[in-house]
C-alpha positions as CSV (number, residue, x, y, z in Angstrom):
1,M,0.0,0.0,0.0
2,S,3.0,2.3,0.6
3,T,4.1,2.0,-3.0
4,L,0.8,3.2,-4.5
5,P,1.4,7.0,-4.0
6,G,4.8,6.7,-5.6
7,W,3.4,4.8,-8.6
8,L,0.7,7.4,-9.1
9,A,3.3,10.2,-8.9
10,G,5.5,8.5,-11.5
11,L,2.5,8.1,-13.8
12,G,1.6,11.8,-13.5
13,A,5.2,12.8,-14.3
14,G,5.2,10.5,-17.4
15,L,2.0,12.0,-18.7
16,T,3.4,15.5,-18.2
17,R,6.5,14.7,-20.3
18,F,4.4,13.1,-23.0
19,S,2.2,16.2,-23.3
20,E,5.3,18.4,-23.5
21,R,6.7,16.3,-26.3
22,L,3.4,16.6,-28.3
23,D,3.5,20.4,-28.0
24,E,7.1,20.5,-29.2
25,R,6.2,18.4,-32.3
26,R,3.2,20.6,-33.1
27,E,5.4,23.7,-32.9
28,A,8.0,22.1,-35.2
29,A,5.4,21.1,-37.8
30,A,3.9,24.6,-37.7
31,D,7.4,26.1,-38.4
32,E,7.9,23.8,-41.3
33,L,4.5,24.7,-42.9
34,A,5.3,28.4,-42.4
35,D,8.4,28.0,-44.5
36,V,6.5,26.6,-47.5
37,P,5.4,29.2,-50.2
38,D,1.7,30.0,-50.5
39,D,1.5,29.0,-54.2
40,V,2.8,25.5,-53.2
41,M,0.7,25.1,-50.1
42,P,-2.9,24.1,-51.2
43,A,-5.8,25.8,-49.5
44,R,-7.4,23.9,-46.7
45,D,-11.0,24.5,-47.9
46,S,-10.3,24.1,-51.6
47,V,-11.7,21.1,-53.5
48,P,-9.2,19.1,-55.5
49,P,-9.6,19.5,-59.2
50,P,-11.1,16.6,-61.1
51,P,-8.9,14.3,-63.0
52,A,-8.1,15.0,-66.7
53,Y,-10.1,12.1,-67.9
54,A,-13.4,13.4,-66.2
55,P,-16.0,14.9,-68.6
56,T,-16.6,18.7,-68.3
57,V,-19.9,19.6,-66.7
58,A,-21.3,23.1,-67.4
59,A,-22.2,25.1,-64.3
60,R,-26.0,25.6,-63.8
61,P,-27.1,29.2,-64.3
62,D,-29.0,31.2,-61.7
63,P,-32.8,30.4,-62.0
64,V,-33.6,34.1,-62.2
65,V,-31.2,34.4,-65.2
66,A,-32.6,31.2,-66.8
67,I,-36.2,32.6,-66.9
68,P,-36.7,34.8,-70.0
69,W,-37.2,38.5,-69.4
70,G,-40.7,38.6,-70.9
71,I,-41.9,35.8,-68.7
72,R,-40.5,37.6,-65.6
73,V,-42.2,40.8,-66.6
74,A,-45.5,39.0,-67.2
75,A,-45.3,37.2,-63.8
76,E,-44.6,40.5,-62.0
77,A,-47.5,42.2,-63.7
78,G,-49.7,39.2,-63.3
79,W,-49.5,38.9,-59.5
80,R,-50.0,42.7,-59.2
81,L,-53.1,42.4,-61.4
82,L,-54.4,39.6,-59.3
83,V,-54.0,41.8,-56.2
84,L,-55.8,44.6,-57.9
85,A,-58.6,42.3,-59.1
86,G,-59.0,40.8,-55.7
87,T,-59.2,44.3,-54.1
88,L,-61.7,45.4,-56.8
89,W,-63.8,42.3,-56.2
90,V,-63.9,42.9,-52.4
91,L,-64.8,46.5,-53.1
92,M,-67.7,45.6,-55.4
93,R,-69.0,43.1,-52.9
94,I,-69.0,45.8,-50.2
95,I,-70.8,48.2,-52.6
96,S,-73.4,45.6,-53.6
97,A,-74.1,45.0,-49.9
98,V,-74.8,48.7,-49.2
99,Q,-75.9,49.5,-52.7
100,L,-78.8,51.7,-51.6
101,V,-76.6,53.9,-49.4
102,V,-74.0,54.2,-52.2
103,L,-76.5,55.2,-54.8
104,A,-78.2,57.7,-52.5
105,F,-74.9,59.3,-51.7
106,V,-73.8,59.5,-55.3
107,A,-77.3,61.0,-56.2
108,A,-76.7,63.5,-53.4
109,L,-73.3,64.4,-54.9
110,L,-75.0,65.0,-58.3
111,V,-77.7,67.2,-56.8
112,T,-75.2,69.1,-54.7
113,A,-73.1,69.8,-57.8
114,M,-76.2,71.2,-59.4
115,L,-77.3,73.3,-56.4
116,Q,-73.9,74.5,-55.1
117,P,-73.6,77.5,-57.5
118,T,-77.0,78.8,-56.2
119,V,-75.7,78.6,-52.6
120,A,-72.6,80.5,-53.6
121,R,-74.6,83.2,-55.3
122,L,-76.9,83.6,-52.3
123,K,-73.9,83.9,-50.0
124,N,-72.4,86.6,-52.2
125,L,-75.7,88.5,-51.9
126,G,-75.2,88.5,-48.1
127,L,-77.3,85.6,-46.8
128,P,-75.7,83.4,-44.1
129,R,-74.5,80.0,-45.2
130,G,-77.2,78.1,-43.3
131,L,-80.0,80.2,-44.7
132,A,-78.6,80.1,-48.2
133,T,-78.4,76.3,-47.9
134,A,-81.9,75.9,-46.6
135,V,-83.4,78.2,-49.3
136,T,-81.6,76.4,-52.1
137,A,-82.3,72.9,-50.8
138,I,-86.0,73.6,-50.1
139,A,-86.5,75.2,-53.5
140,G,-84.8,72.4,-55.3
141,F,-86.6,69.6,-53.6
142,V,-90.0,71.4,-54.1
143,I,-89.3,71.9,-57.8
144,M,-88.4,68.2,-58.2
145,G,-91.4,67.1,-56.2
146,L,-93.7,69.3,-58.3
147,V,-92.3,67.9,-61.5
148,G,-92.9,64.4,-60.2
149,W,-96.4,65.2,-59.1
150,F,-97.2,66.9,-62.5
151,V,-96.0,63.8,-64.4
152,V,-98.1,61.5,-62.3
153,W,-101.2,63.8,-62.6
154,Q,-100.8,64.0,-66.4
155,V,-100.5,60.2,-66.7
156,M,-103.5,59.5,-64.5
157,D,-105.6,62.2,-66.3
158,N,-104.8,60.9,-69.8
159,L,-104.9,57.2,-68.9
160,D,-108.5,56.6,-69.9
161,N,-108.0,58.5,-73.2
162,L,-104.8,56.6,-73.8
163,S,-106.4,53.2,-73.2
164,D,-109.2,54.0,-75.7
165,R,-106.6,55.1,-78.2
166,V,-104.5,52.0,-77.6
167,R,-107.6,49.8,-78.3
168,D,-108.3,51.7,-81.5
169,G,-104.7,51.4,-82.5
170,I,-104.7,47.7,-81.8
171,E,-107.8,47.3,-84.0
172,E,-106.2,49.4,-86.7
173,L,-103.0,47.3,-86.5
174,K,-105.2,44.1,-86.7
175,R,-106.9,45.5,-89.9
176,W,-103.5,46.4,-91.4
177,L,-102.2,42.9,-90.7
178,L,-105.3,41.3,-92.4
179,D,-104.8,43.5,-95.5
180,S,-101.0,43.2,-95.5
181,P,-99.1,40.9,-97.9
182,F,-98.0,38.8,-95.0
183,H,-101.1,36.5,-95.4
184,V,-102.1,36.8,-91.7
185,T,-105.5,35.4,-91.0
186,E,-108.0,36.5,-88.3
187,S,-107.8,33.1,-86.6
188,Q,-104.0,33.4,-86.2
189,I,-104.5,36.8,-84.6
190,N,-107.2,35.5,-82.3
191,D,-104.9,32.5,-81.4
192,I,-102.1,35.0,-80.5
193,A,-104.5,37.0,-78.3
194,K,-105.8,33.8,-76.6
195,N,-102.3,32.6,-75.9
196,L,-101.4,36.0,-74.4
197,S,-104.4,35.9,-72.2
198,D,-103.7,32.3,-71.1
199,T,-100.1,33.2,-70.3
200,I,-101.2,36.1,-68.1
201,G,-103.8,33.9,-66.3
202,T,-101.3,31.1,-65.8
203,N,-98.6,33.4,-64.3
204,T,-100.9,35.2,-61.9
205,E,-98.8,34.2,-58.9
206,E,-95.7,35.5,-60.6
207,I,-97.4,38.7,-61.4
208,T,-98.6,39.0,-57.8
209,S,-95.1,38.3,-56.4
210,A,-93.8,40.9,-58.8
211,G,-96.3,43.4,-57.4
212,L,-95.2,42.6,-53.9
213,Q,-91.6,43.1,-55.0
214,G,-92.6,46.4,-56.5
215,V,-93.9,47.5,-53.1
216,T,-90.5,46.6,-51.6
217,V,-88.8,48.5,-54.3
218,M,-90.9,51.5,-53.6
219,V,-90.0,51.4,-50.0
220,E,-86.3,51.2,-50.9
221,I,-86.7,54.1,-53.3
222,L,-88.3,56.3,-50.6
223,T,-85.5,55.4,-48.2
224,G,-82.9,56.3,-50.8
225,I,-84.6,59.6,-51.5
226,L,-84.6,60.5,-47.8
227,L,-80.9,59.5,-47.5
228,A,-80.1,61.6,-50.6
229,M,-82.0,64.6,-49.2
230,F,-80.1,64.5,-45.9
231,S,-76.8,63.9,-47.6
232,T,-77.4,66.9,-49.9
233,L,-78.2,69.2,-47.0
234,F,-75.0,68.3,-45.2
235,L,-72.9,68.5,-48.4
236,L,-74.3,71.9,-49.3
237,Y,-73.8,73.3,-45.8
238,D,-70.5,71.6,-44.6
239,G,-68.9,70.2,-47.8
240,K,-65.6,71.9,-47.2
241,R,-65.1,70.6,-43.7
242,I,-66.2,67.1,-44.9
243,W,-63.5,67.2,-47.6
244,E,-60.9,68.3,-45.1
245,W,-61.8,65.4,-42.8
246,V,-61.5,63.0,-45.8
247,L,-58.0,64.4,-46.5
248,K,-56.9,63.5,-43.0
249,L,-57.6,59.8,-43.8
250,V,-55.2,59.9,-46.8
251,P,-51.5,59.1,-46.0
252,A,-49.4,62.2,-45.6
253,Q,-47.2,61.3,-48.6
254,A,-50.1,61.3,-51.0
255,R,-52.2,64.0,-49.3
256,E,-50.9,66.9,-51.4
257,G,-51.7,65.1,-54.7
258,V,-55.2,64.1,-53.5
259,A,-55.8,67.7,-52.2
260,G,-55.0,69.0,-55.7
261,A,-57.1,66.4,-57.5
262,G,-60.2,66.9,-55.4
263,P,-61.2,70.4,-56.6
264,R,-60.5,69.5,-60.2
265,A,-62.7,66.4,-59.8
266,W,-65.5,68.5,-58.3
267,R,-65.3,71.0,-61.2
268,T,-65.6,68.2,-63.7
269,L,-68.6,66.8,-61.9
270,T,-70.2,70.2,-61.7
271,A,-69.6,70.8,-65.4
272,Y,-71.1,67.4,-66.3
273,V,-74.2,68.0,-64.2
274,R,-74.8,71.5,-65.5
275,G,-74.2,70.5,-69.1
276,T,-76.4,67.4,-68.9
277,V,-79.3,69.3,-67.3
278,I,-79.1,72.0,-70.0
279,V,-78.9,69.4,-72.8
280,A,-81.7,67.3,-71.3
281,L,-83.9,70.4,-71.0
282,I,-83.4,71.4,-74.6
283,D,-84.2,67.8,-75.8
284,A,-87.3,67.7,-73.7
285,I,-88.6,71.1,-74.9
286,F,-88.0,70.5,-78.6
287,I,-89.2,66.9,-78.7
288,G,-92.1,67.7,-76.5
289,L,-93.1,70.6,-78.8
290,G,-92.9,68.3,-81.8
291,I,-95.0,65.6,-80.1
292,Y,-97.6,68.3,-79.0
293,F,-98.0,69.8,-82.4
294,L,-98.4,66.3,-83.9
295,D,-101.3,65.8,-81.5
296,V,-99.8,62.8,-79.7
297,P,-101.4,62.3,-76.3
298,M,-99.5,62.8,-73.0
299,A,-96.9,65.1,-74.7
300,V,-95.9,66.7,-71.4
301,P,-95.3,63.4,-69.5
302,L,-93.3,62.1,-72.5
303,A,-91.2,65.3,-72.5
304,V,-90.5,64.8,-68.8
305,F,-89.5,61.2,-69.4
306,I,-87.2,62.4,-72.2
307,F,-85.6,64.9,-69.7
308,L,-85.1,62.2,-67.1
309,F,-83.8,59.6,-69.5
310,A,-81.3,62.1,-70.9
311,F,-79.2,61.5,-67.8
312,I,-78.4,58.0,-69.1
313,P,-76.0,58.7,-72.0
314,L,-76.8,57.0,-75.4
315,V,-79.2,54.4,-74.0
316,G,-81.6,57.0,-72.4
317,A,-82.1,58.9,-75.6
318,V,-82.8,55.7,-77.5
319,V,-85.3,54.4,-74.9
320,S,-87.2,57.7,-74.5
321,G,-87.3,58.3,-78.3
322,A,-88.6,54.8,-78.9
323,L,-91.3,55.3,-76.2
324,A,-92.5,58.4,-77.9
325,V,-92.6,56.7,-81.3
326,V,-94.5,53.7,-79.9
327,V,-97.1,56.0,-78.2
328,A,-97.5,57.9,-81.5
329,L,-97.8,54.6,-83.5
330,V,-100.5,53.2,-81.2
331,T,-102.5,56.3,-80.8
332,Q,-102.1,58.2,-84.1
333,G,-100.9,55.7,-86.7
334,V,-97.8,55.0,-88.8
335,F,-97.5,58.5,-90.4
336,T,-97.5,60.3,-87.1
337,A,-95.1,57.8,-85.6
338,L,-92.7,58.4,-88.6
339,M,-92.9,62.1,-88.1
340,V,-92.2,61.7,-84.3
341,L,-89.2,59.5,-85.3
342,I,-87.9,62.3,-87.6
343,V,-88.3,64.9,-84.8
344,V,-86.5,62.7,-82.3
345,L,-83.6,61.9,-84.7
346,A,-83.2,65.6,-85.6
347,V,-83.0,66.7,-82.0
348,Q,-80.6,64.0,-81.1
349,Q,-78.3,64.9,-84.0
350,L,-78.4,68.5,-82.9
351,E,-77.6,67.4,-79.4
352,G,-74.7,65.1,-80.4
353,H,-73.0,67.5,-82.8
354,V,-73.8,71.0,-81.4
355,L,-75.1,71.0,-77.9
356,Q,-72.8,68.6,-76.1
357,P,-69.5,69.9,-77.7
358,F,-70.6,73.5,-77.1
359,I,-72.0,73.2,-73.6
360,L,-69.8,70.5,-72.0
361,G,-66.7,71.5,-74.0
362,R,-63.4,70.1,-72.8
363,A,-64.5,69.9,-69.1
364,V,-65.9,66.4,-69.6
365,R,-64.1,64.6,-72.4
366,V,-64.8,60.8,-72.4
367,H,-64.4,58.6,-75.4
368,P,-67.7,57.1,-76.7
369,L,-66.5,53.6,-76.3
370,A,-65.8,54.4,-72.6
371,V,-69.3,55.8,-72.3
372,V,-70.9,52.7,-73.8
373,L,-68.9,50.3,-71.6
374,A,-69.4,52.4,-68.5
375,V,-73.2,52.6,-69.0
376,A,-73.3,48.8,-69.7
377,A,-71.2,48.0,-66.6
378,G,-73.2,50.4,-64.4
379,G,-76.5,49.0,-65.6
380,L,-75.5,45.4,-65.0
381,T,-74.1,46.2,-61.5
382,A,-76.8,48.5,-60.1
383,G,-79.6,48.9,-62.7
384,I,-80.8,52.3,-63.8
385,G,-79.1,54.0,-60.9
386,G,-75.7,52.5,-61.9
387,A,-76.2,53.5,-65.5
388,V,-76.9,57.1,-64.4
389,V,-73.8,57.5,-62.2
390,A,-71.5,55.5,-64.5
391,V,-70.5,58.3,-66.9
392,P,-69.9,61.0,-64.3
393,L,-67.8,58.5,-62.3
394,V,-65.7,57.8,-65.4
395,A,-65.3,61.5,-66.2
396,V,-64.2,62.2,-62.6
397,T,-61.8,59.3,-62.6
398,N,-60.3,60.4,-65.9
399,T,-59.7,63.9,-64.4
400,V,-58.2,62.6,-61.2
401,V,-55.9,60.1,-63.0
402,G,-54.7,62.7,-65.5
403,Y,-53.9,65.2,-62.7
404,L,-52.1,62.6,-60.5
405,R,-50.0,61.6,-63.5
406,A,-49.0,65.2,-64.2
407,Y,-48.4,65.7,-60.5
408,G,-46.2,62.6,-60.3
409,K,-44.1,63.8,-63.3
410,E,-43.7,67.3,-61.7
411,Q,-42.6,65.7,-58.4
412,T,-40.1,63.6,-60.2
413,L,-38.6,66.6,-62.0
414,R,-38.4,68.5,-58.7
415,S,-36.6,65.6,-56.9
416,T,-34.1,65.2,-59.8
417,P,-31.0,67.5,-59.3
418,P,-30.3,69.8,-62.3
419,P,-27.5,68.7,-64.6
420,S,-24.1,70.3,-63.7
421,A,-23.0,73.2,-65.9
422,P,-20.3,72.5,-68.5
423,A,-16.8,73.5,-67.6
424,V,-15.6,76.7,-69.3
425,E,-12.0,77.0,-70.3
426,V,-10.5,80.2,-68.8
427,A,-7.2,81.6,-69.7
428,P,-4.7,81.4,-66.8
429,T,-4.2,84.7,-65.1
430,P,-1.2,85.5,-63.0
431,A,-1.5,86.0,-59.3
432,P,-2.0,89.6,-58.0
433,S,1.5,89.6,-56.4
434,A,3.1,88.6,-59.7
435,V,1.2,91.3,-61.6
436,S,2.3,94.0,-59.2
437,A,5.9,92.8,-59.4
438,E,5.9,93.1,-63.2
439,E,4.4,96.6,-63.1
440,G,7.0,97.7,-60.6
441,A,9.8,96.5,-62.8
């Protein structure tokens, strides 16, 4: 037992000497490697080259470089278009969910654009803003209500006379078909009338449900009218502060451009509403006078319908003119209907080639194809209301986009530093001390 500590001590001393020898050998090997040149010493992390007999393998290019430039551009544009389409789809879903509110507010904007100049004139005459707004709004709503009441009164007053004339017209049409070269017999006409009567009798439930839906539509129309009236009052009275509040919702970087585009969009909308009202009034007066002198019944209600349908570009003129021609055909015959058609076409040609370019001018410049597509899209989306607001929406959008494009170019020119002036070669001049020394000599 006494020899165990000595043996352990000897073992520790041996391990110490072995460790010292290993350190000495490592230092010697490091010194030998330090003396070898770098071009002879291979890199530790380098991969040895392949043998000479190995086939050459081309390096694979970067995937981004391998894709053609056109496909990359198409992909970049594609995913951005998908994002825009998704955003537009969500926006349309939201608008369709609150369609009544949106149409009422847009109608209020159109009415406000028509009545705002009157408020400004009354303010210039010294009336307070609240009183000028109240007088303008009440007068405007009363006039529109009286026009609607007058149309309904004229229709109800002439309904019996119109029904009698329609019956006479149908009998005249029947006699014309019997004497025409189309070889139509009386039994065929009676069969058509019987089938029409049976169809109406069979679809009584559908007609009743349509009547109930008509009641629902009337309630929605009244609700929309009330919303439009309240919105018009607030827009006339407090439109400036409402616009300032809307600007606060816009990001600060884009606020200046939107603030500049807003007044221009409002001027475009005002010009469109004024011009459309004047053109529609001229159409209604001239076509109504032509219908009156041709002794067509309900000339005044037809003139009012022509005025209202004129707010639907292209389609409204065709529908109102066709309605006038049909009433003249049923009540007065083919010759009178042909004369009404001539009057309608003449007035519409005057409108398209003289009135609209002169009255609207360059304030509202929209391509006819854009008008047709806008009216079709608005009608499919929101019916008659969508067709009415489609064209002013396109006109305002055109104005805003054009201004923002010009504003963006101007900002780009402002942020770009001006090019440096070209260097001018100047003859060397001696220093002032040298000049004075020469003069002293």
